[in-house]
C-alpha positions as protocol buffer text, in pm:
chain_id: "A"
residue {
  index: 1
  type: MET
  ca { x: -6435 y: 3210 z: 1925 }
}
residue {
  index: 2
  type: MET
  ca { x: -6086 y: 3275 z: 1794 }
}
residue {
  index: 3
  type: THR
  ca { x: -5994 y: 3210 z: 1443 }
}
residue {
  index: 4
  type: VAL
  ca { x: -5659 y: 3062 z: 1355 }
}
residue {
  index: 5
  type: PRO
  ca { x: -5468 y: 3248 z: 1090 }
}
residue {
  index: 6
  type: GLU
  ca { x: -5402 y: 3043 z: 779 }
}
residue {
  index: 7
  type: THR
  ca { x: -5029 y: 3065 z: 820 }
}
residue {
  index: 8
  type: MET
  ca { x: -5031 y: 2896 z: 1163 }
}
residue {
  index: 9
  type: GLY
  ca { x: -4931 y: 2535 z: 1138 }
}
residue {
  index: 10
  type: LEU
  ca { x: -4744 y: 2587 z: 820 }
}
residue {
  index: 11
  type: PHE
  ca { x: -4373 y: 2613 z: 797 }
}
residue {
  index: 12
  type: VAL
  ca { x: -4264 y: 2947 z: 673 }
}
residue {
  index: 13
  type: GLN
  ca { x: -3961 y: 2933 z: 448 }
}
residue {
  index: 14
  type: ALA
  ca { x: -3724 y: 3219 z: 431 }
}
residue {
  index: 15
  type: PRO
  ca { x: -3668 y: 3342 z: 74 }
}
residue {
  index: 16
  type: SER
  ca { x: -3362 y: 3179 z: -78 }
}
residue {
  index: 17
  type: GLN
  ca { x: -3072 y: 3362 z: -235 }
}
residue {
  index: 18
  type: PRO
  ca { x: -3011 y: 3319 z: -599 }
}
residue {
  index: 19
  type: GLY
  ca { x: -2794 y: 3013 z: -663 }
}
residue {
  index: 20
  type: GLY
  ca { x: -2969 y: 2802 z: -408 }
}
residue {
  index: 21
  type: THR
  ca { x: -2757 y: 2592 z: -165 }
}
residue {
  index: 22
  type: SER
  ca { x: -2387 y: 2630 z: -72 }
}
residue {
  index: 23
  type: ILE
  ca { x: -2133 y: 2447 z: -282 }
}
residue {
  index: 24
  type: LEU
  ca { x: -2019 y: 2252 z: 27 }
}
residue {
  index: 25
  type: ALA
  ca { x: -2366 y: 2110 z: 69 }
}
residue {
  index: 26
  type: ASN
  ca { x: -2314 y: 1877 z: -234 }
}
residue {
  index: 27
  type: PRO
  ca { x: -2154 y: 1556 z: -104 }
}
residue {
  index: 28
  type: LEU
  ca { x: -1969 y: 1491 z: -433 }
}
residue {
  index: 29
  type: VAL
  ca { x: -1776 y: 1812 z: -395 }
}
residue {
  index: 30
  type: LEU
  ca { x: -1621 y: 1681 z: -69 }
}
residue {
  index: 31
  type: LEU
  ca { x: -1610 y: 1309 z: -169 }
}
residue {
  index: 32
  type: VAL
  ca { x: -1400 y: 1344 z: -486 }
}
residue {
  index: 33
  type: PRO
  ca { x: -1104 y: 1526 z: -321 }
}
residue {
  index: 34
  type: MET
  ca { x: -1112 y: 1274 z: -28 }
}
residue {
  index: 35
  type: ILE
  ca { x: -1088 y: 986 z: -265 }
}
residue {
  index: 36
  type: ALA
  ca { x: -803 y: 1153 z: -454 }
}
residue {
  index: 37
  type: ILE
  ca { x: -613 y: 1217 z: -127 }
}
residue {
  index: 38
  type: PHE
  ca { x: -672 y: 865 z: -10 }
}
residue {
  index: 39
  type: TYR
  ca { x: -542 y: 722 z: -340 }
}
residue {
  index: 40
  type: PHE
  ca { x: -221 y: 934 z: -342 }
}
residue {
  index: 41
  type: LEU
  ca { x: -143 y: 877 z: 23 }
}
residue {
  index: 42
  type: MET
  ca { x: -241 y: 515 z: 63 }
}
residue {
  index: 43
  type: ILE
  ca { x: -305 y: 312 z: -252 }
}
residue {
  index: 44
  type: ARG
  ca { x: -37 y: 442 z: -492 }
}
residue {
  index: 45
  type: PRO
  ca { x: 258 y: 406 z: -255 }
}
residue {
  index: 46
  type: ALA
  ca { x: 150 y: 48 z: -174 }
}
residue {
  index: 47
  type: GLN
  ca { x: 137 y: -32 z: -544 }
}
residue {
  index: 48
  type: GLN
  ca { x: 476 y: 108 z: -603 }
}
residue {
  index: 49
  type: ARG
  ca { x: 622 y: -97 z: -304 }
}
residue {
  index: 50
  type: GLN
  ca { x: 458 y: -411 z: -438 }
}
residue {
  index: 51
  type: LYS
  ca { x: 601 y: -354 z: -787 }
}
residue {
  index: 52
  type: LYS
  ca { x: 957 y: -307 z: -643 }
}
residue {
  index: 53
  type: VAL
  ca { x: 928 y: -633 z: -447 }
}
residue {
  index: 54
  type: THR
  ca { x: 792 y: -824 z: -748 }
}
residue {
  index: 55
  type: GLU
  ca { x: 1086 y: -686 z: -958 }
}
residue {
  index: 56
  type: MET
  ca { x: 1332 y: -781 z: -697 }
}
residue {
  index: 57
  type: LEU
  ca { x: 1197 y: -1135 z: -671 }
}
residue {
  index: 58
  type: LYS
  ca { x: 1212 y: -1172 z: -1049 }
}
residue {
  index: 59
  type: ASN
  ca { x: 1575 y: -1056 z: -1067 }
}
residue {
  index: 60
  type: LEU
  ca { x: 1713 y: -1285 z: -790 }
}
residue {
  index: 61
  type: LYS
  ca { x: 2034 y: -1475 z: -888 }
}
residue {
  index: 62
  type: ASN
  ca { x: 2279 y: -1717 z: -735 }
}
residue {
  index: 63
  type: GLY
  ca { x: 2505 y: -1551 z: -479 }
}
residue {
  index: 64
  type: ASP
  ca { x: 2247 y: -1280 z: -377 }
}
residue {
  index: 65
  type: LYS
  ca { x: 2235 y: -1240 z: 3 }
}
residue {
  index: 66
  type: VAL
  ca { x: 1873 y: -1211 z: 116 }
}
residue {
  index: 67
  type: ILE
  ca { x: 1652 y: -1190 z: 422 }
}
residue {
  index: 68
  type: THR
  ca { x: 1338 y: -1402 z: 464 }
}
residue {
  index: 69
  type: ASN
  ca { x: 1004 y: -1306 z: 623 }
}
residue {
  index: 70
  type: GLY
  ca { x: 1104 y: -1526 z: 912 }
}
residue {
  index: 71
  type: GLY
  ca { x: 1417 y: -1319 z: 970 }
}
residue {
  index: 72
  type: ILE
  ca { x: 1666 y: -1574 z: 831 }
}
residue {
  index: 73
  type: TYR
  ca { x: 1970 y: -1438 z: 658 }
}
residue {
  index: 74
  type: GLY
  ca { x: 2120 y: -1644 z: 377 }
}
residue {
  index: 75
  type: THR
  ca { x: 2276 y: -1666 z: 36 }
}
residue {
  index: 76
  type: ILE
  ca { x: 2100 y: -1805 z: -267 }
}
residue {
  index: 77
  type: VAL
  ca { x: 2264 y: -2117 z: -406 }
}
residue {
  index: 78
  type: GLY
  ca { x: 1986 y: -2250 z: -624 }
}
residue {
  index: 79
  type: LEU
  ca { x: 1686 y: -2101 z: -817 }
}
residue {
  index: 80
  type: GLU
  ca { x: 1373 y: -2272 z: -946 }
}
residue {
  index: 81
  type: ASP
  ca { x: 1051 y: -2124 z: -1091 }
}
residue {
  index: 82
  type: ASP
  ca { x: 870 y: -2049 z: -760 }
}
residue {
  index: 83
  type: SER
  ca { x: 1134 y: -2149 z: -501 }
}
residue {
  index: 84
  type: VAL
  ca { x: 1492 y: -2081 z: -399 }
}
residue {
  index: 85
  type: GLN
  ca { x: 1756 y: -2283 z: -226 }
}
residue {
  index: 86
  type: LEU
  ca { x: 1921 y: -2068 z: 49 }
}
residue {
  index: 87
  type: ARG
  ca { x: 2246 y: -2144 z: 232 }
}
residue {
  index: 88
  type: ILE
  ca { x: 2210 y: -2027 z: 589 }
}
residue {
  index: 89
  type: ALA
  ca { x: 2521 y: -2181 z: 734 }
}
residue {
  index: 90
  type: GLU
  ca { x: 2814 y: -2404 z: 623 }
}
residue {
  index: 91
  type: GLN
  ca { x: 2661 y: -2725 z: 478 }
}
residue {
  index: 92
  type: VAL
  ca { x: 2306 y: -2607 z: 579 }
}
residue {
  index: 93
  type: LYS
  ca { x: 2065 y: -2532 z: 288 }
}
residue {
  index: 94
  type: ILE
  ca { x: 1694 y: -2479 z: 295 }
}
residue {
  index: 95
  type: LYS
  ca { x: 1436 y: -2464 z: 15 }
}
residue {
  index: 96
  type: LEU
  ca { x: 1173 y: -2198 z: 40 }
}
residue {
  index: 97
  type: SER
  ca { x: 917 y: -2006 z: -165 }
}
residue {
  index: 98
  type: ARG
  ca { x: 1034 y: -1699 z: -353 }
}
residue {
  index: 99
  type: SER
  ca { x: 758 y: -1500 z: -186 }
}
residue {
  index: 100
  type: ALA
  ca { x: 922 y: -1576 z: 150 }
}
residue {
  index: 101
  type: ILE
  ca { x: 1203 y: -1344 z: 58 }
}
residue {
  index: 102
  type: VAL
  ca { x: 1138 y: -986 z: 169 }
}
residue {
  index: 103
  type: GLY
  ca { x: 1457 y: -816 z: 67 }
}
residue {
  index: 104
  type: LEU
  ca { x: 1822 y: -811 z: -15 }
}
residue {
  index: 105
  type: GLN
  ca { x: 2077 y: -773 z: 264 }
}
residue {
  index: 106
  type: ALA
  ca { x: 2246 y: -439 z: 291 }
}
residue {
  index: 107
  type: GLU
  ca { x: 2615 y: -446 z: 193 }
}
residue {
  index: 108
  type: ASN
  ca { x: 2834 y: -471 z: 502 }
}
residue {
  index: 109
  type: LYS
  ca { x: 3104 y: -217 z: 537 }
}
residue {
  index: 110
  type: GLU
  ca { x: 3435 y: -366 z: 646 }
}
residue {
  index: 111
  type: SER
  ca { x: 3514 y: -229 z: 999 }
}
């Protein structure tokens, strides 16, 4: 009858080096830089764009030429708290929400 050595069936672990595991094995070491990169490439630029749009909407005044989110070009002829009156053609005015304005028209160069 054969005898089974005591080490059979047991997992033999190689001796580890001092210091234990690799620094890359810790998930936090990789997660923190990924979050920082995500913040600086995605979140921060979006916040800055939103801040500029909010500031532009706050500083609208009569006579400003604007573009709406529907693609309508017009000139502001009236302002209220949360809406503007926009002249889009001679004798044609529409009232719309301030948030519908996406930007100011670029100044046209006389050609």
